[in-house]
mmCIF file of the C-alpha atoms, coordinates in Angstrom:
data_MODEL
# 
_entry.id   MODEL 
# 
loop_
_atom_site.group_PDB 
_atom_site.id 
_atom_site.type_symbol 
_atom_site.label_atom_id 
_atom_site.label_alt_id 
_atom_site.label_comp_id 
_atom_site.label_asym_id 
_atom_site.label_entity_id 
_atom_site.label_seq_id 
_atom_site.pdbx_PDB_ins_code 
_atom_site.Cartn_x 
_atom_site.Cartn_y 
_atom_site.Cartn_z 
_atom_site.occupancy 
_atom_site.B_iso_or_equiv 
_atom_site.pdbx_formal_charge 
_atom_site.auth_seq_id 
_atom_site.auth_comp_id 
_atom_site.auth_asym_id 
_atom_site.auth_atom_id 
_atom_site.pdbx_PDB_model_num 
ATOM 1   C CA . UNK A 1 1   ? -10.162 8.018   19.595  1.00 0.00 ? 1   UNK A CA 1 
ATOM 2   C CA . UNK A 1 2   ? -9.360  4.815   17.733  1.00 0.00 ? 2   UNK A CA 1 
ATOM 3   C CA . UNK A 1 3   ? -11.395 4.260   14.574  1.00 0.00 ? 3   UNK A CA 1 
ATOM 4   C CA . UNK A 1 4   ? -12.147 0.843   13.130  1.00 0.00 ? 4   UNK A CA 1 
ATOM 5   C CA . UNK A 1 5   ? -10.463 -0.384  9.997   1.00 0.00 ? 5   UNK A CA 1 
ATOM 6   C CA . UNK A 1 6   ? -13.787 -0.467  8.128   1.00 0.00 ? 6   UNK A CA 1 
ATOM 7   C CA . UNK A 1 7   ? -14.400 3.167   9.082   1.00 0.00 ? 7   UNK A CA 1 
ATOM 8   C CA . UNK A 1 8   ? -10.924 4.061   7.782   1.00 0.00 ? 8   UNK A CA 1 
ATOM 9   C CA . UNK A 1 9   ? -11.749 2.398   4.459   1.00 0.00 ? 9   UNK A CA 1 
ATOM 10  C CA . UNK A 1 10  ? -15.043 4.239   4.183   1.00 0.00 ? 10  UNK A CA 1 
ATOM 11  C CA . UNK A 1 11  ? -13.378 7.547   5.019   1.00 0.00 ? 11  UNK A CA 1 
ATOM 12  C CA . UNK A 1 12  ? -10.632 6.925   2.464   1.00 0.00 ? 12  UNK A CA 1 
ATOM 13  C CA . UNK A 1 13  ? -13.265 5.950   -0.111  1.00 0.00 ? 13  UNK A CA 1 
ATOM 14  C CA . UNK A 1 14  ? -15.051 9.240   0.438   1.00 0.00 ? 14  UNK A CA 1 
ATOM 15  C CA . UNK A 1 15  ? -11.840 11.232  0.175   1.00 0.00 ? 15  UNK A CA 1 
ATOM 16  C CA . UNK A 1 16  ? -10.678 9.472   -3.003  1.00 0.00 ? 16  UNK A CA 1 
ATOM 17  C CA . UNK A 1 17  ? -14.093 9.686   -4.618  1.00 0.00 ? 17  UNK A CA 1 
ATOM 18  C CA . UNK A 1 18  ? -14.365 13.380  -3.711  1.00 0.00 ? 18  UNK A CA 1 
ATOM 19  C CA . UNK A 1 19  ? -11.340 14.035  -5.939  1.00 0.00 ? 19  UNK A CA 1 
ATOM 20  C CA . UNK A 1 20  ? -13.538 13.338  -8.965  1.00 0.00 ? 20  UNK A CA 1 
ATOM 21  C CA . UNK A 1 21  ? -16.902 14.312  -7.461  1.00 0.00 ? 21  UNK A CA 1 
ATOM 22  C CA . UNK A 1 22  ? -16.362 17.402  -5.275  1.00 0.00 ? 22  UNK A CA 1 
ATOM 23  C CA . UNK A 1 23  ? -20.064 17.662  -4.347  1.00 0.00 ? 23  UNK A CA 1 
ATOM 24  C CA . UNK A 1 24  ? -20.130 14.102  -2.975  1.00 0.00 ? 24  UNK A CA 1 
ATOM 25  C CA . UNK A 1 25  ? -21.622 13.595  0.477   1.00 0.00 ? 25  UNK A CA 1 
ATOM 26  C CA . UNK A 1 26  ? -19.044 12.543  3.043   1.00 0.00 ? 26  UNK A CA 1 
ATOM 27  C CA . UNK A 1 27  ? -21.602 10.690  5.159   1.00 0.00 ? 27  UNK A CA 1 
ATOM 28  C CA . UNK A 1 28  ? -19.263 7.735   5.625   1.00 0.00 ? 28  UNK A CA 1 
ATOM 29  C CA . UNK A 1 29  ? -21.804 5.775   7.626   1.00 0.00 ? 29  UNK A CA 1 
ATOM 30  C CA . UNK A 1 30  ? -23.880 5.372   4.463   1.00 0.00 ? 30  UNK A CA 1 
ATOM 31  C CA . UNK A 1 31  ? -20.961 3.836   2.531   1.00 0.00 ? 31  UNK A CA 1 
ATOM 32  C CA . UNK A 1 32  ? -20.645 0.103   2.023   1.00 0.00 ? 32  UNK A CA 1 
ATOM 33  C CA . UNK A 1 33  ? -17.182 -1.037  3.135   1.00 0.00 ? 33  UNK A CA 1 
ATOM 34  C CA . UNK A 1 34  ? -16.795 -3.639  0.356   1.00 0.00 ? 34  UNK A CA 1 
ATOM 35  C CA . UNK A 1 35  ? -17.799 -1.076  -2.257  1.00 0.00 ? 35  UNK A CA 1 
ATOM 36  C CA . UNK A 1 36  ? -15.204 1.209   -0.684  1.00 0.00 ? 36  UNK A CA 1 
ATOM 37  C CA . UNK A 1 37  ? -12.527 -1.494  -0.919  1.00 0.00 ? 37  UNK A CA 1 
ATOM 38  C CA . UNK A 1 38  ? -13.411 -2.178  -4.556  1.00 0.00 ? 38  UNK A CA 1 
ATOM 39  C CA . UNK A 1 39  ? -13.303 1.502   -5.472  1.00 0.00 ? 39  UNK A CA 1 
ATOM 40  C CA . UNK A 1 40  ? -9.977  2.043   -3.688  1.00 0.00 ? 40  UNK A CA 1 
ATOM 41  C CA . UNK A 1 41  ? -8.496  -0.978  -5.485  1.00 0.00 ? 41  UNK A CA 1 
ATOM 42  C CA . UNK A 1 42  ? -9.566  0.412   -8.847  1.00 0.00 ? 42  UNK A CA 1 
ATOM 43  C CA . UNK A 1 43  ? -8.421  3.901   -7.922  1.00 0.00 ? 43  UNK A CA 1 
ATOM 44  C CA . UNK A 1 44  ? -4.973  2.707   -6.881  1.00 0.00 ? 44  UNK A CA 1 
ATOM 45  C CA . UNK A 1 45  ? -4.549  0.512   -9.947  1.00 0.00 ? 45  UNK A CA 1 
ATOM 46  C CA . UNK A 1 46  ? -5.494  3.455   -12.163 1.00 0.00 ? 46  UNK A CA 1 
ATOM 47  C CA . UNK A 1 47  ? -3.034  5.732   -10.327 1.00 0.00 ? 47  UNK A CA 1 
ATOM 48  C CA . UNK A 1 48  ? -0.301  3.077   -10.661 1.00 0.00 ? 48  UNK A CA 1 
ATOM 49  C CA . UNK A 1 49  ? -0.956  2.796   -14.408 1.00 0.00 ? 49  UNK A CA 1 
ATOM 50  C CA . UNK A 1 50  ? -0.873  6.569   -14.693 1.00 0.00 ? 50  UNK A CA 1 
ATOM 51  C CA . UNK A 1 51  ? 2.365   7.195   -12.754 1.00 0.00 ? 51  UNK A CA 1 
ATOM 52  C CA . UNK A 1 52  ? 4.164   4.316   -14.442 1.00 0.00 ? 52  UNK A CA 1 
ATOM 53  C CA . UNK A 1 53  ? 3.210   5.893   -17.790 1.00 0.00 ? 53  UNK A CA 1 
ATOM 54  C CA . UNK A 1 54  ? 1.781   2.655   -19.088 1.00 0.00 ? 54  UNK A CA 1 
ATOM 55  C CA . UNK A 1 55  ? -0.747  2.677   -21.924 1.00 0.00 ? 55  UNK A CA 1 
ATOM 56  C CA . UNK A 1 56  ? -3.575  0.146   -21.717 1.00 0.00 ? 56  UNK A CA 1 
ATOM 57  C CA . UNK A 1 57  ? -4.834  1.457   -25.067 1.00 0.00 ? 57  UNK A CA 1 
ATOM 58  C CA . UNK A 1 58  ? -1.563  0.512   -26.784 1.00 0.00 ? 58  UNK A CA 1 
ATOM 59  C CA . UNK A 1 59  ? -1.322  -2.758  -24.871 1.00 0.00 ? 59  UNK A CA 1 
ATOM 60  C CA . UNK A 1 60  ? -4.815  -3.687  -26.015 1.00 0.00 ? 60  UNK A CA 1 
ATOM 61  C CA . UNK A 1 61  ? -3.317  -4.022  -29.497 1.00 0.00 ? 61  UNK A CA 1 
ATOM 62  C CA . UNK A 1 62  ? 0.330   -4.884  -28.784 1.00 0.00 ? 62  UNK A CA 1 
ATOM 63  C CA . UNK A 1 63  ? 0.135   -7.166  -25.718 1.00 0.00 ? 63  UNK A CA 1 
ATOM 64  C CA . UNK A 1 64  ? -3.480  -7.839  -24.687 1.00 0.00 ? 64  UNK A CA 1 
ATOM 65  C CA . UNK A 1 65  ? -2.346  -10.170 -21.888 1.00 0.00 ? 65  UNK A CA 1 
ATOM 66  C CA . UNK A 1 66  ? -0.972  -7.182  -19.964 1.00 0.00 ? 66  UNK A CA 1 
ATOM 67  C CA . UNK A 1 67  ? -4.551  -6.088  -19.331 1.00 0.00 ? 67  UNK A CA 1 
ATOM 68  C CA . UNK A 1 68  ? -4.827  -9.251  -17.242 1.00 0.00 ? 68  UNK A CA 1 
ATOM 69  C CA . UNK A 1 69  ? -1.805  -8.029  -15.273 1.00 0.00 ? 69  UNK A CA 1 
ATOM 70  C CA . UNK A 1 70  ? -3.683  -4.835  -14.412 1.00 0.00 ? 70  UNK A CA 1 
ATOM 71  C CA . UNK A 1 71  ? -6.632  -6.933  -13.303 1.00 0.00 ? 71  UNK A CA 1 
ATOM 72  C CA . UNK A 1 72  ? -4.362  -9.134  -11.188 1.00 0.00 ? 72  UNK A CA 1 
ATOM 73  C CA . UNK A 1 73  ? -2.709  -6.079  -9.633  1.00 0.00 ? 73  UNK A CA 1 
ATOM 74  C CA . UNK A 1 74  ? -6.063  -4.494  -8.757  1.00 0.00 ? 74  UNK A CA 1 
ATOM 75  C CA . UNK A 1 75  ? -7.279  -7.779  -7.262  1.00 0.00 ? 75  UNK A CA 1 
ATOM 76  C CA . UNK A 1 76  ? -4.037  -8.132  -5.272  1.00 0.00 ? 76  UNK A CA 1 
ATOM 77  C CA . UNK A 1 77  ? -4.702  -4.659  -3.889  1.00 0.00 ? 77  UNK A CA 1 
ATOM 78  C CA . UNK A 1 78  ? -8.298  -5.644  -3.112  1.00 0.00 ? 78  UNK A CA 1 
ATOM 79  C CA . UNK A 1 79  ? -7.134  -8.792  -1.350  1.00 0.00 ? 79  UNK A CA 1 
ATOM 80  C CA . UNK A 1 80  ? -4.761  -6.941  0.948   1.00 0.00 ? 80  UNK A CA 1 
ATOM 81  C CA . UNK A 1 81  ? -7.291  -4.201  1.606   1.00 0.00 ? 81  UNK A CA 1 
ATOM 82  C CA . UNK A 1 82  ? -10.056 -6.617  2.641   1.00 0.00 ? 82  UNK A CA 1 
ATOM 83  C CA . UNK A 1 83  ? -8.013  -9.122  4.664   1.00 0.00 ? 83  UNK A CA 1 
ATOM 84  C CA . UNK A 1 84  ? -8.131  -7.035  7.882   1.00 0.00 ? 84  UNK A CA 1 
ATOM 85  C CA . UNK A 1 85  ? -11.922 -6.831  7.597   1.00 0.00 ? 85  UNK A CA 1 
ATOM 86  C CA . UNK A 1 86  ? -12.067 -10.429 8.847   1.00 0.00 ? 86  UNK A CA 1 
ATOM 87  C CA . UNK A 1 87  ? -11.353 -8.987  12.319  1.00 0.00 ? 87  UNK A CA 1 
ATOM 88  C CA . UNK A 1 88  ? -14.716 -7.220  12.024  1.00 0.00 ? 88  UNK A CA 1 
ATOM 89  C CA . UNK A 1 89  ? -16.451 -10.339 10.652  1.00 0.00 ? 89  UNK A CA 1 
ATOM 90  C CA . UNK A 1 90  ? -16.789 -8.825  7.184   1.00 0.00 ? 90  UNK A CA 1 
ATOM 91  C CA . UNK A 1 91  ? -16.422 -11.308 4.331   1.00 0.00 ? 91  UNK A CA 1 
ATOM 92  C CA . UNK A 1 92  ? -14.848 -10.111 1.063   1.00 0.00 ? 92  UNK A CA 1 
ATOM 93  C CA . UNK A 1 93  ? -16.746 -10.257 -2.223  1.00 0.00 ? 93  UNK A CA 1 
ATOM 94  C CA . UNK A 1 94  ? -14.023 -11.336 -4.648  1.00 0.00 ? 94  UNK A CA 1 
ATOM 95  C CA . UNK A 1 95  ? -16.297 -12.141 -7.600  1.00 0.00 ? 95  UNK A CA 1 
ATOM 96  C CA . UNK A 1 96  ? -18.158 -8.835  -7.303  1.00 0.00 ? 96  UNK A CA 1 
ATOM 97  C CA . UNK A 1 97  ? -14.882 -6.922  -6.968  1.00 0.00 ? 97  UNK A CA 1 
ATOM 98  C CA . UNK A 1 98  ? -13.315 -8.694  -9.942  1.00 0.00 ? 98  UNK A CA 1 
ATOM 99  C CA . UNK A 1 99  ? -16.201 -7.852  -12.266 1.00 0.00 ? 99  UNK A CA 1 
ATOM 100 C CA . UNK A 1 100 ? -16.524 -4.295  -10.977 1.00 0.00 ? 100 UNK A CA 1 
ATOM 101 C CA . UNK A 1 101 ? -12.797 -3.658  -11.354 1.00 0.00 ? 101 UNK A CA 1 
ATOM 102 C CA . UNK A 1 102 ? -12.556 -4.994  -14.904 1.00 0.00 ? 102 UNK A CA 1 
ATOM 103 C CA . UNK A 1 103 ? -15.617 -3.019  -15.986 1.00 0.00 ? 103 UNK A CA 1 
ATOM 104 C CA . UNK A 1 104 ? -14.214 0.129   -14.377 1.00 0.00 ? 104 UNK A CA 1 
ATOM 105 C CA . UNK A 1 105 ? -10.745 -0.195  -15.868 1.00 0.00 ? 105 UNK A CA 1 
ATOM 106 C CA . UNK A 1 106 ? -11.844 -1.385  -19.319 1.00 0.00 ? 106 UNK A CA 1 
ATOM 107 C CA . UNK A 1 107 ? -15.409 -0.134  -19.791 1.00 0.00 ? 107 UNK A CA 1 
ATOM 108 C CA . UNK A 1 108 ? -15.039 0.202   -23.564 1.00 0.00 ? 108 UNK A CA 1 
ATOM 109 C CA . UNK A 1 109 ? -14.227 -3.478  -24.179 1.00 0.00 ? 109 UNK A CA 1 
ATOM 110 C CA . UNK A 1 110 ? -16.623 -6.268  -25.149 1.00 0.00 ? 110 UNK A CA 1 
ATOM 111 C CA . UNK A 1 111 ? -17.996 -8.774  -22.653 1.00 0.00 ? 111 UNK A CA 1 
ATOM 112 C CA . UNK A 1 112 ? -15.821 -11.527 -24.183 1.00 0.00 ? 112 UNK A CA 1 
ATOM 113 C CA . UNK A 1 113 ? -12.701 -9.418  -23.754 1.00 0.00 ? 113 UNK A CA 1 
ATOM 114 C CA . UNK A 1 114 ? -13.644 -8.593  -20.158 1.00 0.00 ? 114 UNK A CA 1 
ATOM 115 C CA . UNK A 1 115 ? -14.102 -12.292 -19.380 1.00 0.00 ? 115 UNK A CA 1 
ATOM 116 C CA . UNK A 1 116 ? -10.716 -13.029 -20.931 1.00 0.00 ? 116 UNK A CA 1 
ATOM 117 C CA . UNK A 1 117 ? -9.086  -10.292 -18.824 1.00 0.00 ? 117 UNK A CA 1 
ATOM 118 C CA . UNK A 1 118 ? -10.702 -11.609 -15.631 1.00 0.00 ? 118 UNK A CA 1 
ATOM 119 C CA . UNK A 1 119 ? -9.546  -15.170 -16.365 1.00 0.00 ? 119 UNK A CA 1 
ATOM 120 C CA . UNK A 1 120 ? -6.028  -14.039 -17.276 1.00 0.00 ? 120 UNK A CA 1 
ATOM 121 C CA . UNK A 1 121 ? -5.831  -11.817 -14.194 1.00 0.00 ? 121 UNK A CA 1 
ATOM 122 C CA . UNK A 1 122 ? -7.083  -14.618 -11.964 1.00 0.00 ? 122 UNK A CA 1 
ATOM 123 C CA . UNK A 1 123 ? -4.340  -16.976 -13.213 1.00 0.00 ? 123 UNK A CA 1 
ATOM 124 C CA . UNK A 1 124 ? -1.682  -14.334 -12.623 1.00 0.00 ? 124 UNK A CA 1 
ATOM 125 C CA . UNK A 1 125 ? -3.045  -13.471 -9.198  1.00 0.00 ? 125 UNK A CA 1 
ATOM 126 C CA . UNK A 1 126 ? -3.024  -17.136 -8.177  1.00 0.00 ? 126 UNK A CA 1 
ATOM 127 C CA . UNK A 1 127 ? 0.544   -17.496 -9.408  1.00 0.00 ? 127 UNK A CA 1 
ATOM 128 C CA . UNK A 1 128 ? 1.761   -14.451 -7.471  1.00 0.00 ? 128 UNK A CA 1 
ATOM 129 C CA . UNK A 1 129 ? -0.318  -15.299 -4.411  1.00 0.00 ? 129 UNK A CA 1 
ATOM 130 C CA . UNK A 1 130 ? 0.628   -18.969 -4.223  1.00 0.00 ? 130 UNK A CA 1 
ATOM 131 C CA . UNK A 1 131 ? 4.263   -18.781 -5.241  1.00 0.00 ? 131 UNK A CA 1 
ATOM 132 C CA . UNK A 1 132 ? 6.711   -19.795 -2.557  1.00 0.00 ? 132 UNK A CA 1 
ATOM 133 C CA . UNK A 1 133 ? 9.611   -18.089 -4.317  1.00 0.00 ? 133 UNK A CA 1 
ATOM 134 C CA . UNK A 1 134 ? 11.249  -15.483 -2.112  1.00 0.00 ? 134 UNK A CA 1 
ATOM 135 C CA . UNK A 1 135 ? 10.914  -12.886 -4.869  1.00 0.00 ? 135 UNK A CA 1 
ATOM 136 C CA . UNK A 1 136 ? 7.134   -13.175 -4.896  1.00 0.00 ? 136 UNK A CA 1 
ATOM 137 C CA . UNK A 1 137 ? 6.915   -13.358 -1.095  1.00 0.00 ? 137 UNK A CA 1 
ATOM 138 C CA . UNK A 1 138 ? 8.857   -10.089 -0.905  1.00 0.00 ? 138 UNK A CA 1 
ATOM 139 C CA . UNK A 1 139 ? 6.662   -8.597  -3.627  1.00 0.00 ? 139 UNK A CA 1 
ATOM 140 C CA . UNK A 1 140 ? 3.492   -9.456  -1.705  1.00 0.00 ? 140 UNK A CA 1 
ATOM 141 C CA . UNK A 1 141 ? 4.963   -7.948  1.475   1.00 0.00 ? 141 UNK A CA 1 
ATOM 142 C CA . UNK A 1 142 ? 5.899   -4.768  -0.385  1.00 0.00 ? 142 UNK A CA 1 
ATOM 143 C CA . UNK A 1 143 ? 2.367   -4.414  -1.777  1.00 0.00 ? 143 UNK A CA 1 
ATOM 144 C CA . UNK A 1 144 ? 0.885   -4.981  1.672   1.00 0.00 ? 144 UNK A CA 1 
ATOM 145 C CA . UNK A 1 145 ? 3.179   -2.381  3.293   1.00 0.00 ? 145 UNK A CA 1 
ATOM 146 C CA . UNK A 1 146 ? 2.446   0.266   0.658   1.00 0.00 ? 146 UNK A CA 1 
ATOM 147 C CA . UNK A 1 147 ? -1.295  -0.281  0.998   1.00 0.00 ? 147 UNK A CA 1 
ATOM 148 C CA . UNK A 1 148 ? -1.117  -0.009  4.774   1.00 0.00 ? 148 UNK A CA 1 
ATOM 149 C CA . UNK A 1 149 ? 0.906   3.199   4.438   1.00 0.00 ? 149 UNK A CA 1 
ATOM 150 C CA . UNK A 1 150 ? -1.658  4.548   1.951   1.00 0.00 ? 150 UNK A CA 1 
ATOM 151 C CA . UNK A 1 151 ? -4.590  3.776   4.239   1.00 0.00 ? 151 UNK A CA 1 
ATOM 152 C CA . UNK A 1 152 ? -2.898  5.286   7.287   1.00 0.00 ? 152 UNK A CA 1 
ATOM 153 C CA . UNK A 1 153 ? -1.726  8.376   5.386   1.00 0.00 ? 153 UNK A CA 1 
ATOM 154 C CA . UNK A 1 154 ? -5.188  8.904   3.967   1.00 0.00 ? 154 UNK A CA 1 
ATOM 155 C CA . UNK A 1 155 ? -6.996  8.587   7.290   1.00 0.00 ? 155 UNK A CA 1 
ATOM 156 C CA . UNK A 1 156 ? -4.584  9.885   9.928   1.00 0.00 ? 156 UNK A CA 1 
ATOM 157 C CA . UNK A 1 157 ? -3.495  13.498  9.867   1.00 0.00 ? 157 UNK A CA 1 
ATOM 158 C CA . UNK A 1 158 ? -0.474  12.750  12.071  1.00 0.00 ? 158 UNK A CA 1 
ATOM 159 C CA . UNK A 1 159 ? 1.453   10.718  9.493   1.00 0.00 ? 159 UNK A CA 1 
ATOM 160 C CA . UNK A 1 160 ? 4.765   12.125  8.208   1.00 0.00 ? 160 UNK A CA 1 
ATOM 161 C CA . UNK A 1 161 ? 3.773   11.511  4.575   1.00 0.00 ? 161 UNK A CA 1 
ATOM 162 C CA . UNK A 1 162 ? 0.839   12.002  2.238   1.00 0.00 ? 162 UNK A CA 1 
ATOM 163 C CA . UNK A 1 163 ? -1.154  9.209   0.593   1.00 0.00 ? 163 UNK A CA 1 
ATOM 164 C CA . UNK A 1 164 ? -0.129  10.534  -2.843  1.00 0.00 ? 164 UNK A CA 1 
ATOM 165 C CA . UNK A 1 165 ? 3.478   9.646   -2.033  1.00 0.00 ? 165 UNK A CA 1 
ATOM 166 C CA . UNK A 1 166 ? 2.482   5.990   -2.381  1.00 0.00 ? 166 UNK A CA 1 
ATOM 167 C CA . UNK A 1 167 ? 1.461   6.351   -6.059  1.00 0.00 ? 167 UNK A CA 1 
ATOM 168 C CA . UNK A 1 168 ? 5.014   6.139   -7.503  1.00 0.00 ? 168 UNK A CA 1 
ATOM 169 C CA . UNK A 1 169 ? 5.745   3.102   -5.339  1.00 0.00 ? 169 UNK A CA 1 
ATOM 170 C CA . UNK A 1 170 ? 2.578   1.409   -6.551  1.00 0.00 ? 170 UNK A CA 1 
ATOM 171 C CA . UNK A 1 171 ? 3.549   2.338   -10.113 1.00 0.00 ? 171 UNK A CA 1 
ATOM 172 C CA . UNK A 1 172 ? 6.907   0.628   -9.612  1.00 0.00 ? 172 UNK A CA 1 
ATOM 173 C CA . UNK A 1 173 ? 5.234   -2.466  -8.185  1.00 0.00 ? 173 UNK A CA 1 
ATOM 174 C CA . UNK A 1 174 ? 2.859   -2.570  -11.148 1.00 0.00 ? 174 UNK A CA 1 
ATOM 175 C CA . UNK A 1 175 ? 5.786   -2.253  -13.558 1.00 0.00 ? 175 UNK A CA 1 
ATOM 176 C CA . UNK A 1 176 ? 7.535   -5.202  -11.890 1.00 0.00 ? 176 UNK A CA 1 
ATOM 177 C CA . UNK A 1 177 ? 4.408   -7.282  -12.373 1.00 0.00 ? 177 UNK A CA 1 
ATOM 178 C CA . UNK A 1 178 ? 4.031   -6.165  -15.992 1.00 0.00 ? 178 UNK A CA 1 
ATOM 179 C CA . UNK A 1 179 ? 7.660   -6.970  -16.777 1.00 0.00 ? 179 UNK A CA 1 
ATOM 180 C CA . UNK A 1 180 ? 7.276   -10.394 -15.199 1.00 0.00 ? 180 UNK A CA 1 
ATOM 181 C CA . UNK A 1 181 ? 4.308   -11.280 -17.398 1.00 0.00 ? 181 UNK A CA 1 
ATOM 182 C CA . UNK A 1 182 ? 5.136   -9.330  -20.552 1.00 0.00 ? 182 UNK A CA 1 
ATOM 183 C CA . UNK A 1 183 ? 5.245   -11.392 -23.730 1.00 0.00 ? 183 UNK A CA 1 
ATOM 184 C CA . UNK A 1 184 ? 7.533   -8.848  -25.428 1.00 0.00 ? 184 UNK A CA 1 
# 
């Protein structure tokens, strides 16, 4: 039985969320697919930060602009996760996702700082997304492939790999982005 892409996202959302909330209902029909995409984007960005051993707390003081890189990375993930939803006539909610992601990743910061991170991340995302340089085109393709592999691994028991195997790759992709925009 072939399942729709939106159903895969909702299933993956439930599985990822259950890691932190074991008593969560897995009634995937009740999940909102855009909320699922936003959560997965945040989840993957957090995992990438974690496996790459980056420290947003230190960067807050030493290189605040890198927080915008995390925002850009999470929004790049969101973009590639929601693009296939167009085939099901589901429109993405970029503004909602952007605000939700920044508040999830940096809940302890002030509203002014969150706005600054969103604006910085948006500029970086536009640069990466619009660049015609081969390096950035390859980078975008790599992100898209890893996300597809993650979604398939998380929702299809017949894959030869586990979704967790994508975390180090995402961490490497995040590090490339951080190095590209680092002011140090």
